[in-house]
MDAnalysis code that builds the backbone (N, CA, C; Angstrom):
import MDAnalysis as mda
import numpy as np

u = mda.Universe.empty(507, n_residues=169, atom_resindex=np.repeat(np.arange(169), 3), trajectory=True)
u.add_TopologyAttr("name", ["N", "CA", "C"] * 169)
u.add_TopologyAttr("resid", np.arange(1, 170))
u.add_TopologyAttr("resname", ["UNK", "UNK", "UNK", "UNK", "UNK", "UNK", "UNK", "UNK", "UNK", "UNK", "UNK", "UNK", "UNK", "UNK", "UNK", "UNK", "UNK", "UNK", "UNK", "UNK", "UNK", "UNK", "UNK", "UNK", "UNK", "UNK", "UNK", "UNK", "UNK", "UNK", "UNK", "UNK", "UNK", "UNK", "UNK", "UNK", "UNK", "UNK", "UNK", "UNK", "UNK", "UNK", "UNK", "UNK", "UNK", "UNK", "UNK", "UNK", "UNK", "UNK", "UNK", "UNK", "UNK", "UNK", "UNK", "UNK", "UNK", "UNK", "UNK", "UNK", "UNK", "UNK", "UNK", "UNK", "UNK", "UNK", "UNK", "UNK", "UNK", "UNK", "UNK", "UNK", "UNK", "UNK", "UNK", "UNK", "UNK", "UNK", "UNK", "UNK", "UNK", "UNK", "UNK", "UNK", "UNK", "UNK", "UNK", "UNK", "UNK", "UNK", "UNK", "UNK", "UNK", "UNK", "UNK", "UNK", "UNK", "UNK", "UNK", "UNK", "UNK", "UNK", "UNK", "UNK", "UNK", "UNK", "UNK", "UNK", "UNK", "UNK", "UNK", "UNK", "UNK", "UNK", "UNK", "UNK", "UNK", "UNK", "UNK", "UNK", "UNK", "UNK", "UNK", "UNK", "UNK", "UNK", "UNK", "UNK", "UNK", "UNK", "UNK", "UNK", "UNK", "UNK", "UNK", "UNK", "UNK", "UNK", "UNK", "UNK", "UNK", "UNK", "UNK", "UNK", "UNK", "UNK", "UNK", "UNK", "UNK", "UNK", "UNK", "UNK", "UNK", "UNK", "UNK", "UNK", "UNK", "UNK", "UNK", "UNK", "UNK", "UNK", "UNK", "UNK", "UNK", "UNK", "UNK", "UNK", "UNK"])
u.atoms.positions = np.array([
    [-15.972, 39.599, -46.566],
    [-15.725, 40.653, -47.459],
    [-15.924, 41.866, -47.149],
    [-15.484, 42.568, -48.006],
    [-15.619, 44.162, -48.137],
    [-16.681, 44.622, -48.738],
    [-17.781, 44.908, -48.398],
    [-19.125, 45.939, -49.203],
    [-18.873, 46.988, -49.357],
    [-18.832, 47.654, -50.683],
    [-19.096, 49.090, -51.120],
    [-20.370, 49.610, -51.818],
    [-21.226, 50.482, -51.235],
    [-22.210, 50.676, -51.651],
    [-22.637, 52.420, -51.986],
    [-23.193, 52.599, -53.011],
    [-23.158, 54.362, -53.145],
    [-24.767, 54.612, -52.371],
    [-24.698, 55.573, -51.671],
    [-26.048, 55.915, -51.168],
    [-26.350, 57.342, -51.548],
    [-27.558, 57.829, -50.156],
    [-27.892, 58.801, -50.350],
    [-26.727, 59.656, -50.968],
    [-27.353, 60.849, -51.256],
    [-26.224, 62.137, -51.967],
    [-24.766, 61.531, -51.844],
    [-25.143, 60.688, -52.769],
    [-23.536, 59.922, -53.779],
    [-22.357, 59.655, -52.367],
    [-22.976, 59.162, -51.436],
    [-22.292, 58.981, -50.269],
    [-21.921, 57.816, -50.218],
    [-20.335, 57.584, -50.700],
    [-19.831, 56.229, -50.769],
    [-19.750, 55.163, -49.168],
    [-20.629, 54.148, -49.264],
    [-20.061, 53.555, -47.661],
    [-19.462, 51.952, -47.720],
    [-18.162, 51.938, -46.676],
    [-17.651, 50.603, -47.227],
    [-17.589, 50.007, -45.751],
    [-17.801, 48.380, -45.596],
    [-18.055, 47.383, -44.254],
    [-17.701, 46.498, -44.818],
    [-17.626, 45.858, -43.928],
    [-17.121, 44.332, -44.092],
    [-18.109, 43.401, -43.095],
    [-18.937, 42.101, -44.635],
    [-20.052, 41.723, -44.096],
    [-19.333, 40.434, -44.369],
    [-20.554, 39.381, -43.802],
    [-19.672, 38.035, -43.839],
    [-20.449, 37.179, -45.241],
    [-20.011, 36.761, -46.137],
    [-20.094, 36.242, -47.279],
    [-20.544, 34.900, -46.651],
    [-21.457, 34.202, -46.912],
    [-22.553, 32.998, -46.899],
    [-23.088, 32.093, -47.542],
    [-22.546, 32.829, -49.646],
    [-22.439, 31.663, -50.107],
    [-22.174, 31.873, -51.614],
    [-21.669, 31.192, -52.241],
    [-21.530, 31.661, -54.212],
    [-21.999, 30.451, -54.194],
    [-22.539, 30.684, -54.968],
    [-24.008, 29.601, -55.517],
    [-24.547, 30.792, -56.601],
    [-25.124, 29.999, -57.513],
    [-26.494, 30.706, -58.768],
    [-26.324, 31.738, -59.114],
    [-24.729, 31.806, -59.653],
    [-23.679, 33.301, -60.024],
    [-23.636, 34.038, -59.361],
    [-23.509, 33.933, -58.145],
    [-23.391, 35.294, -56.945],
    [-22.570, 35.238, -55.896],
    [-22.807, 35.888, -54.856],
    [-22.225, 36.130, -53.693],
    [-23.245, 36.109, -53.046],
    [-23.172, 35.887, -51.752],
    [-24.647, 36.103, -50.753],
    [-24.313, 36.030, -49.014],
    [-25.242, 37.541, -49.049],
    [-24.891, 37.867, -47.739],
    [-26.155, 38.076, -47.379],
    [-26.268, 38.450, -45.773],
    [-27.618, 38.943, -44.957],
    [-27.474, 39.740, -44.498],
    [-28.426, 41.142, -44.169],
    [-28.284, 41.697, -43.312],
    [-29.828, 42.196, -42.651],
    [-30.219, 42.940, -42.025],
    [-31.477, 43.695, -41.600],
    [-31.616, 44.677, -43.346],
    [-33.026, 44.409, -43.852],
    [-33.326, 45.355, -44.888],
    [-33.520, 46.561, -44.628],
    [-33.449, 47.152, -43.262],
    [-33.729, 48.534, -42.946],
    [-32.643, 49.204, -42.709],
    [-31.025, 48.322, -42.742],
    [-29.861, 49.279, -42.136],
    [-29.592, 50.160, -43.426],
    [-28.477, 50.451, -42.995],
    [-27.606, 52.099, -44.174],
    [-27.681, 51.236, -45.859],
    [-26.428, 50.123, -45.677],
    [-26.548, 48.842, -46.673],
    [-27.532, 48.988, -47.534],
    [-28.898, 48.644, -47.193],
    [-29.737, 48.048, -47.605],
    [-30.607, 48.996, -48.132],
    [-30.713, 50.236, -47.338],
    [-31.172, 51.049, -47.614],
    [-30.264, 51.985, -48.892],
    [-28.845, 51.913, -49.265],
    [-28.179, 52.143, -50.560],
    [-28.601, 51.564, -51.635],
    [-27.913, 49.991, -51.262],
    [-28.706, 48.969, -52.208],
    [-29.761, 49.417, -52.902],
    [-31.155, 49.520, -52.242],
    [-32.341, 49.951, -52.821],
    [-32.568, 51.132, -53.749],
    [-31.209, 52.322, -53.571],
    [-31.820, 52.992, -53.970],
    [-30.481, 52.921, -55.543],
    [-29.395, 52.279, -55.299],
    [-28.480, 51.667, -56.320],
    [-27.998, 50.526, -56.059],
    [-28.475, 49.886, -56.728],
    [-27.790, 48.166, -56.859],
    [-26.648, 47.251, -56.879],
    [-25.596, 48.510, -57.712],
    [-24.862, 48.628, -58.350],
    [-23.831, 48.369, -57.186],
    [-22.772, 47.685, -56.573],
    [-22.209, 47.117, -55.517],
    [-21.207, 47.124, -55.995],
    [-20.110, 47.271, -54.724],
    [-18.706, 46.340, -55.393],
    [-18.291, 45.355, -54.128],
    [-17.820, 44.259, -54.301],
    [-16.606, 43.679, -53.075],
    [-15.503, 43.471, -53.285],
    [-14.947, 43.312, -52.080],
    [-13.490, 42.933, -52.226],
    [-12.797, 42.053, -50.737],
    [-12.105, 41.056, -51.743],
    [-11.697, 40.162, -50.725],
    [-10.426, 40.423, -50.511],
    [-9.725, 40.886, -49.779],
    [-8.271, 41.148, -49.303],
    [-7.081, 39.776, -48.940],
    [-5.792, 39.598, -48.942],
    [-5.115, 38.697, -48.618],
    [-4.057, 39.123, -48.540],
    [-3.968, 40.182, -47.664],
    [-2.403, 41.037, -47.463],
    [-1.488, 40.015, -47.239],
    [-1.365, 39.494, -46.281],
    [0.081, 38.543, -46.187],
    [0.451, 37.993, -47.443],
    [-0.642, 37.567, -48.884],
    [-0.489, 36.872, -49.844],
    [-0.336, 37.532, -50.442],
    [-0.300, 38.609, -50.749],
    [-0.072, 39.939, -51.900],
    [-1.396, 39.744, -52.745],
    [-2.485, 39.317, -52.665],
    [-3.424, 38.893, -53.309],
    [-4.757, 39.691, -53.305],
    [-5.882, 39.869, -54.512],
    [-6.933, 40.816, -53.487],
    [-7.864, 40.114, -54.962],
    [-9.243, 39.964, -54.225],
    [-10.232, 39.827, -56.052],
    [-11.148, 40.923, -55.538],
    [-11.078, 41.507, -56.487],
    [-12.439, 42.817, -56.287],
    [-13.630, 42.213, -57.451],
    [-15.048, 42.705, -56.882],
    [-15.479, 42.217, -57.927],
    [-16.828, 43.404, -57.573],
    [-16.894, 43.854, -58.590],
    [-18.252, 45.122, -59.325],
    [-19.745, 44.313, -60.247],
    [-20.510, 44.130, -59.440],
    [-21.971, 43.969, -59.703],
    [-23.183, 44.265, -59.357],
    [-24.325, 43.798, -59.297],
    [-25.776, 44.627, -59.019],
    [-25.832, 43.100, -58.118],
    [-26.646, 44.118, -56.640],
    [-27.183, 43.318, -55.512],
    [-28.879, 43.007, -55.773],
    [-29.301, 42.210, -55.272],
    [-30.666, 41.755, -55.183],
    [-31.208, 41.070, -54.201],
    [-32.394, 41.198, -53.703],
    [-32.950, 40.038, -52.883],
    [-33.032, 39.211, -53.246],
    [-32.422, 38.311, -52.579],
    [-32.936, 36.741, -52.322],
    [-34.298, 36.272, -52.247],
    [-35.018, 34.907, -52.343],
    [-35.852, 34.909, -52.005],
    [-36.260, 34.806, -50.362],
    [-37.776, 34.794, -50.297],
    [-37.982, 34.614, -48.729],
    [-37.605, 33.123, -48.443],
    [-37.523, 32.062, -48.876],
    [-37.384, 30.499, -48.625],
    [-35.780, 30.381, -48.591],
    [-35.182, 30.895, -49.299],
    [-33.796, 31.320, -48.871],
    [-32.931, 31.865, -47.625],
    [-33.976, 33.100, -47.772],
    [-33.629, 34.047, -46.458],
    [-33.718, 33.242, -45.117],
    [-35.483, 32.420, -44.751],
    [-35.881, 31.876, -43.874],
    [-34.887, 30.323, -43.446],
    [-34.615, 29.587, -45.121],
    [-33.727, 28.495, -44.599],
    [-32.175, 29.111, -43.802],
    [-31.639, 30.211, -44.045],
    [-30.381, 30.636, -43.476],
    [-30.530, 30.779, -42.322],
    [-31.684, 31.945, -41.933],
    [-32.568, 31.909, -40.774],
    [-31.914, 30.605, -39.549],
    [-33.119, 30.603, -40.226],
    [-33.632, 29.063, -39.054],
    [-32.149, 28.317, -38.724],
    [-30.933, 28.303, -39.499],
    [-29.544, 27.719, -39.285],
    [-28.600, 28.294, -38.324],
    [-28.873, 29.409, -38.061],
    [-27.933, 30.113, -36.900],
    [-28.425, 30.042, -36.170],
    [-27.196, 30.800, -35.319],
    [-27.458, 29.744, -33.625],
    [-28.964, 30.749, -33.078],
    [-29.558, 30.600, -31.543],
    [-30.286, 30.894, -31.006],
    [-30.078, 32.598, -30.996],
    [-28.831, 32.900, -30.506],
    [-28.191, 33.920, -30.149],
    [-28.574, 35.255, -31.056],
    [-28.326, 34.648, -32.240],
    [-28.001, 35.028, -33.402],
    [-29.722, 35.336, -33.654],
    [-30.233, 34.832, -34.033],
    [-31.900, 34.752, -34.723],
    [-32.215, 35.967, -33.645],
    [-32.339, 35.782, -32.006],
    [-32.652, 37.029, -31.107],
    [-32.257, 38.239, -31.439],
    [-31.071, 38.359, -31.407],
    [-30.088, 39.461, -32.069],
    [-30.637, 40.285, -33.472],
    [-31.156, 39.072, -34.104],
    [-31.488, 39.945, -35.275],
    [-32.949, 40.750, -35.284],
    [-33.743, 39.899, -34.200],
    [-34.979, 41.071, -33.790],
    [-34.509, 41.715, -32.955],
    [-34.108, 41.823, -31.989],
    [-33.456, 42.761, -30.860],
    [-32.868, 44.475, -31.602],
    [-31.647, 44.049, -33.076],
    [-31.010, 45.350, -33.462],
    [-31.666, 45.734, -34.586],
    [-32.312, 47.110, -34.397],
    [-32.884, 48.215, -35.155],
    [-31.426, 48.759, -35.884],
    [-31.034, 47.622, -37.089],
    [-29.356, 48.164, -37.367],
    [-29.573, 49.525, -38.025],
    [-28.113, 50.091, -37.960],
    [-28.005, 51.105, -38.323],
    [-28.737, 52.617, -37.897],
    [-29.267, 52.094, -36.831],
    [-30.254, 52.986, -36.336],
    [-29.789, 53.877, -34.926],
    [-29.846, 54.893, -34.749],
    [-28.873, 55.534, -33.513],
    [-29.665, 54.954, -32.200],
    [-28.728, 54.419, -31.558],
    [-28.606, 53.698, -30.514],
    [-28.235, 55.045, -29.088],
    [-29.216, 54.776, -27.943],
    [-29.212, 55.578, -26.869],
    [-28.025, 55.575, -25.879],
    [-28.119, 54.288, -25.570],
    [-26.926, 52.808, -25.032],
    [-26.545, 51.805, -25.312],
    [-25.883, 51.280, -24.617],
    [-25.817, 49.466, -24.491],
    [-26.917, 49.138, -24.118],
    [-27.231, 49.913, -22.771],
    [-28.156, 49.069, -22.121],
    [-29.661, 48.779, -22.898],
    [-29.906, 49.842, -23.522],
    [-31.277, 49.967, -24.320],
    [-30.893, 48.517, -25.214],
    [-30.377, 48.672, -25.894],
    [-29.775, 47.162, -26.982],
    [-29.639, 45.750, -26.343],
    [-29.284, 45.726, -25.064],
    [-29.186, 44.569, -23.932],
    [-30.583, 44.032, -24.055],
    [-31.584, 45.031, -23.408],
    [-33.196, 45.221, -22.983],
    [-33.872, 44.378, -23.890],
    [-33.681, 44.997, -25.152],
    [-34.167, 44.812, -26.371],
    [-34.032, 43.134, -26.479],
    [-32.277, 43.100, -26.662],
    [-32.301, 41.188, -26.754],
    [-32.497, 40.848, -25.776],
    [-33.007, 40.590, -24.670],
    [-33.934, 40.341, -23.299],
    [-34.602, 40.136, -23.643],
    [-35.507, 41.564, -23.890],
    [-37.011, 41.165, -24.619],
    [-37.574, 39.875, -25.534],
    [-36.727, 39.725, -26.474],
    [-36.654, 38.982, -27.333],
    [-36.283, 37.775, -27.158],
    [-35.827, 37.850, -25.996],
    [-35.029, 36.470, -25.454],
    [-36.518, 35.764, -24.755],
    [-37.116, 36.633, -24.318],
    [-38.223, 36.713, -23.468],
    [-39.857, 35.863, -24.313],
    [-39.453, 36.214, -25.159],
    [-40.480, 36.097, -26.353],
    [-40.381, 34.806, -26.682],
    [-38.838, 34.308, -26.828],
    [-38.806, 33.273, -27.523],
    [-37.270, 32.143, -26.964],
    [-37.459, 31.579, -25.793],
    [-36.776, 31.237, -25.062],
    [-35.856, 30.130, -25.844],
    [-34.773, 30.363, -25.523],
    [-33.429, 28.882, -26.287],
    [-34.323, 27.684, -26.278],
    [-34.342, 27.272, -27.396],
    [-34.574, 25.985, -28.043],
    [-35.940, 26.035, -28.400],
    [-37.094, 27.826, -28.476],
    [-37.851, 27.384, -29.054],
    [-37.551, 27.999, -30.884],
    [-38.775, 27.877, -31.536],
    [-38.993, 28.385, -32.890],
    [-38.600, 29.863, -32.940],
    [-37.716, 30.355, -33.232],
    [-38.141, 31.857, -33.957],
    [-37.907, 31.904, -35.102],
    [-39.041, 32.864, -35.179],
    [-39.178, 33.417, -36.531],
    [-38.607, 34.232, -37.106],
    [-38.270, 34.364, -38.363],
    [-37.146, 35.438, -39.140],
    [-38.180, 36.853, -39.156],
    [-37.323, 37.577, -38.985],
    [-37.805, 39.077, -38.866],
    [-38.557, 39.842, -40.166],
    [-39.292, 39.989, -39.932],
    [-39.893, 40.706, -41.807],
    [-38.988, 41.453, -42.224],
    [-37.952, 41.940, -41.608],
    [-37.043, 42.989, -41.809],
    [-35.576, 42.298, -42.328],
    [-35.633, 40.923, -42.410],
    [-33.863, 40.503, -42.026],
    [-34.187, 39.269, -43.396],
    [-33.319, 39.449, -44.197],
    [-33.101, 38.591, -45.060],
    [-31.512, 38.347, -46.053],
    [-32.030, 37.909, -47.362],
    [-30.616, 38.307, -48.172],
    [-29.767, 38.902, -49.169],
    [-28.848, 39.554, -49.858],
    [-29.013, 39.725, -50.950],
    [-27.833, 38.587, -52.145],
    [-28.104, 38.869, -52.792],
    [-27.199, 38.345, -54.065],
    [-26.477, 38.876, -54.804],
    [-25.214, 39.046, -54.783],
    [-24.779, 40.135, -55.548],
    [-23.924, 38.881, -57.216],
    [-24.509, 39.787, -57.855],
    [-24.573, 38.894, -59.338],
    [-23.348, 39.638, -59.941],
    [-22.168, 39.533, -60.319],
    [-20.925, 39.601, -60.787],
    [-21.079, 40.291, -62.155],
    [-20.743, 41.447, -62.351],
    [-20.946, 41.663, -63.707],
    [-19.153, 42.010, -64.398],
    [-18.017, 42.185, -63.238],
    [-16.398, 42.046, -62.956],
    [-15.623, 41.570, -62.385],
    [-14.645, 41.011, -62.362],
    [-13.957, 40.207, -60.878],
    [-12.486, 40.049, -61.779],
    [-12.016, 40.965, -60.359],
    [-10.346, 41.216, -61.369],
    [-9.941, 40.467, -60.175],
    [-8.862, 39.715, -60.253],
    [-7.920, 39.186, -59.795],
    [-6.547, 39.490, -59.625],
    [-5.490, 40.054, -58.633],
    [-4.770, 40.995, -58.454],
    [-3.629, 40.291, -57.657],
    [-2.405, 39.898, -58.414],
    [-1.228, 38.918, -57.184],
    [-0.561, 39.931, -56.947],
    [0.062, 40.906, -55.893],
    [1.318, 41.569, -56.014],
    [3.019, 40.854, -56.540],
    [3.271, 41.384, -56.989],
    [4.939, 40.637, -57.613],
    [5.607, 42.071, -57.107],
    [7.177, 41.407, -57.066],
    [8.662, 41.700, -56.873],
    [8.248, 43.509, -57.455],
    [8.918, 44.364, -57.105],
    [8.907, 45.741, -58.522],
    [7.682, 46.572, -58.625],
    [6.930, 45.663, -58.244],
    [5.377, 46.616, -58.719],
    [5.008, 46.047, -60.442],
    [5.554, 44.858, -60.262],
    [4.997, 44.122, -61.801],
    [3.938, 43.103, -61.136],
    [2.574, 43.847, -60.576],
    [1.583, 42.844, -60.552],
    [0.869, 42.141, -61.293],
    [0.559, 41.092, -61.244],
    [-0.457, 40.676, -62.259],
    [-2.290, 40.836, -61.750],
    [-2.833, 41.415, -63.038],
    [-3.764, 41.998, -62.783],
    [-5.052, 41.358, -64.205],
    [-6.004, 40.317, -63.718],
    [-6.827, 40.102, -64.882],
    [-8.404, 39.680, -64.514],
    [-8.961, 40.737, -65.266],
    [-9.982, 40.490, -65.212],
    [-11.002, 40.191, -65.927],
    [-12.098, 39.580, -65.530],
    [-12.935, 38.455, -66.097],
    [-14.222, 39.870, -66.244],
    [-14.711, 40.231, -67.379],
    [-15.942, 41.129, -67.606],
    [-16.532, 40.790, -68.573],
    [-18.177, 41.035, -67.739],
    [-19.221, 40.611, -69.439],
    [-20.161, 41.840, -68.964],
    [-21.490, 42.121, -70.162],
    [-22.083, 42.855, -70.239],
    [-23.382, 43.045, -69.386],
    [-23.580, 41.834, -68.996],
    [-24.713, 41.363, -68.222],
    [-24.693, 40.180, -67.595],
    [-25.483, 39.682, -66.614],
    [-25.583, 38.707, -66.062],
    [-25.720, 36.772, -67.188],
    [-26.192, 37.508, -68.045],
    [-26.467, 36.285, -69.219],
    [-25.331, 36.353, -70.178],
    [-24.338, 37.057, -69.867],
    [-23.424, 37.650, -71.268],
    [-21.884, 36.601, -70.865],
    [-21.201, 36.062, -71.777],
    [-19.871, 35.072, -71.747],
    [-18.945, 36.292, -70.992],
    [-17.946, 35.416, -70.677],
    [-17.065, 36.269, -69.721],
    [-15.780, 36.800, -70.766],
    [-15.148, 37.745, -70.847],
    [-13.865, 38.095, -71.603],
    [-12.830, 38.100, -70.460],
    [-11.322, 37.700, -70.693],
    [-10.310, 37.851, -69.948],
    [-9.824, 39.140, -70.746],
    [-9.118, 39.797, -69.491],
    [-8.471, 41.234, -70.145],
    [-7.220, 40.608, -68.923],
    [-5.548, 41.032, -69.562],
    [-4.857, 41.544, -68.429],
    [-4.377, 42.687, -68.594],
    [-4.676, 43.459, -67.363],
    [-3.983, 45.078, -67.309],
    [-2.681, 45.253, -66.870],
    [-2.683, 46.771, -67.213],
    [-0.919, 46.974, -66.634],
    [-1.294, 46.892, -64.838],
    [-0.372, 46.820, -64.642],
    [-0.054, 47.069, -62.793],
    [-0.403, 48.820, -62.847],
])
């Protein structure tokens, strides 16, 4: 999915992240809590998600608020990841400047030496998940002659009932 955040100096940043779960009323992804996206979420928790399906002329656009998930949830997911991904979470200072590829590979090798394959790799304290709680979900279906379908589900807050509105294309 595509995640957009509003960070410092009101800079909008957009990137693709991996959707890992849809549950408990939200959409969950994981990241380094020191990353640019996490720093932006700390400043302004309002985010957007986009699921584009170009070949099918469809997309789903979501607006909502991101919140950290619990430590146990983050740990449960971290322990299910492949060993190399766990080591990568320790090796990468995500979004920080990197002098060379070799530096990253050395950090990976150092973490791999500390936690050899097959050993229990602890979840880094700087790593975990966010759940985006939607307040708006719009479904768009492309149609001939630009007479597209747009249906938006909206609610005032995460506890309110959904209202459905059709919009002009």
